[in-house]
N, C-alpha and C positions, 0 to 999 in steps of 0.2 A: 389490366382489361382482359377479358376472357373472349376468345373469339368462339361464336356461335355459327353452328351450321344452319342453313334454311332447308328443311325437308318438307314435303308435302304429302299429306295423308286425308285420303277421299276428298282432295281438292282444296284442302285447308292449310296455309302454310303454318309451319311451327318452328321455331328457333330451339335447335337442341346443342348441347357441349358435344365436342368431339368425342368418339369412343361410345356414344349413345346407342344402345341395341334397338332392334325393333320393336323388341317388348317393352321396353323401358319407354320408348317415344309413344307407342300405342297408350301406356298409361297416362302420359303427359297428355294425349289427345283425348280419350274417352276409356274411363276405367272399366266400365261395363263390356265394351269391345275386346280391350286387353285381357279381361278374364274369359273370353270367349275364344280368343286365340290361344291361351295358354291351356284352356281346357280340351282344345282340338276341334272345336264346334265351330270354327272359322279359321280362315287362313289369310295369309298377307301376300299377293302376287306383287311383282315390280312393275313400271310401266310396259314392260315387253310382255306381261302377264306369266312371268317365271315366278313361282312359289320362292320366297324367301324364309329363311328360318327364323324363329323368335329370337334367336340369340345373336344372329348376324348384326356385326356394326354397320351403321348408316354412313353414307358419304354426302357430302353437300349436293344437294339438288335430287336427292332422291325422291321418287314418287312412288307412293305406295297406297294400294287399295285394301279394303279389308271384306271379305267374301264368306258368306256362311257356306258351311259344308251340307252336302245334300244328307238328308237322314234317310236310312234304310228302314222300314217297318217290321219287316220280316213276320209278320203276322199272316193270319188266313187270307187266301187270295193272292199273295204274294207269288209273281212268277218264279221268282227266284229261290223260293223258300223250299 
Protein backbone atom coordinates (compact mmCIF):
# COMPACT_ATOMS: atom_id res chain seq x y z
CA UNK A 1 0.00 0.00 0.00
CA UNK A 2 1.36 3.38 -1.01
CA UNK A 3 1.03 6.39 1.25
CA UNK A 4 -0.44 9.46 -0.45
CA UNK A 5 -0.14 13.04 0.75
CA UNK A 6 -3.13 15.37 0.68
CA UNK A 7 -2.34 18.82 -0.75
CA UNK A 8 -4.60 21.65 -1.82
CA UNK A 9 -4.37 23.69 -5.01
CA UNK A 10 -6.76 26.60 -5.42
CA UNK A 11 -8.99 25.07 -2.74
CA UNK A 12 -9.18 21.63 -4.36
CA UNK A 13 -7.84 18.62 -2.46
CA UNK A 14 -5.44 16.39 -4.36
CA UNK A 15 -3.74 13.16 -3.26
CA UNK A 16 -0.14 12.92 -4.46
CA UNK A 17 2.70 10.47 -3.80
CA UNK A 18 5.55 11.52 -1.49
CA UNK A 19 8.26 13.45 -3.33
CA UNK A 20 5.83 15.09 -5.75
CA UNK A 21 6.99 18.49 -6.97
CA UNK A 22 4.86 21.59 -7.24
CA UNK A 23 4.88 21.38 -11.05
CA UNK A 24 3.95 17.69 -11.10
CA UNK A 25 1.04 18.35 -8.75
CA UNK A 26 0.00 21.27 -10.96
CA UNK A 27 -0.07 18.92 -13.98
CA UNK A 28 -2.26 16.53 -11.99
CA UNK A 29 -4.59 19.41 -11.10
CA UNK A 30 -4.73 21.38 -14.36
CA UNK A 31 -2.32 20.92 -17.27
CA UNK A 32 -3.03 24.39 -18.71
CA UNK A 33 -2.18 26.11 -15.42
CA UNK A 34 0.90 23.91 -15.09
CA UNK A 35 2.12 25.08 -18.50
CA UNK A 36 1.62 28.70 -17.44
CA UNK A 37 3.68 28.08 -14.31
CA UNK A 38 6.39 26.34 -16.38
CA UNK A 39 6.40 29.24 -18.85
CA UNK A 40 6.65 31.82 -16.06
CA UNK A 41 3.35 33.54 -16.87
CA UNK A 42 1.94 32.37 -13.51
CA UNK A 43 3.49 31.59 -10.15
CA UNK A 44 2.57 29.48 -7.13
CA UNK A 45 2.56 30.95 -3.61
CA UNK A 46 1.95 28.88 -0.48
CA UNK A 47 -0.65 29.61 2.20
CA UNK A 48 1.57 32.40 3.58
CA UNK A 49 1.86 34.08 0.17
CA UNK A 50 5.49 33.07 -0.29
CA UNK A 51 6.33 31.95 -3.83
CA UNK A 52 7.42 28.32 -4.10
CA UNK A 53 9.49 26.97 -6.96
CA UNK A 54 8.07 24.53 -9.50
CA UNK A 55 10.70 21.96 -8.49
CA UNK A 56 10.03 22.21 -4.75
CA UNK A 57 8.74 19.01 -3.17
CA UNK A 58 5.37 19.14 -1.45
CA UNK A 59 4.61 18.22 2.15
CA UNK A 60 1.34 16.80 3.42
CA UNK A 61 -1.20 19.59 3.87
CA UNK A 62 0.51 22.02 1.49
CA UNK A 63 -1.84 24.80 0.42
CA UNK A 64 -1.03 26.39 -2.92
CA UNK A 65 -2.60 28.93 -5.24
CA UNK A 66 -1.93 29.80 -8.85
CA UNK A 67 -1.50 33.51 -9.58
CA UNK A 68 -1.01 35.04 -13.03
CA UNK A 69 1.97 37.36 -13.37
CA UNK A 70 1.30 40.92 -14.42
CA UNK A 71 2.26 41.59 -18.02
CA UNK A 72 4.10 44.72 -18.98
CA UNK A 73 3.11 46.23 -22.28
CA UNK A 74 6.16 48.35 -22.91
CA UNK A 75 4.40 50.01 -25.82
CA UNK A 76 3.76 53.69 -26.55
CA UNK A 77 2.30 55.52 -23.62
CA UNK A 78 3.91 53.20 -21.08
CA UNK A 79 5.15 55.42 -18.27
CA UNK A 80 8.17 53.17 -17.68
CA UNK A 81 9.19 52.87 -21.33
